[in-house]
C-alpha positions, 0 to 999 in steps of 0.5 A, a space after each residue: 344472535 344469542 342462543 336465547 333469541 334463537 330458541 325463542 324464534 324457533 318456538 314461535 315459528 311453528 304453525 298450529 294451523 297445519 296440525 291434524 285434529 283426530 277425533 276418537 269415536 267412543 272409548 276403547 276402555 269402556 268396551 275392552 276392560 271387563 275385568 273384576 275390580 282390583 283385589 289387594 294381595 296383602 294387608 298393606 295393599 288393602 290399606 293403599 286401596 282404602 287410601 285411594 278410595 277415601 283420600 284426595 291425595 296419598 303418598 306411598 313409599 315402599 320397595 320396588 316391585 310391591 305394586 305401588 304404580 300398578 295399583 295406582 294406574 289400574 285404580 285410575 283407569 277404572 275411575 
């Protein structure tokens, strides 16, 4: 039997009927995050925050360690 057929058979053999369903009660972030809003540390970060607030999509380029990912993730977490 070829590799492709083996993969297909393995993929179809999983049973989702035995999966455990876990329901979350409330949201951790609603109660745990009481920090002030994000503040830009420089004019470039301020422009980035403005773009996140006003544009549906933003492309950001820059060197490592300038806060690109942190600002995006924190802003998304605060929505």
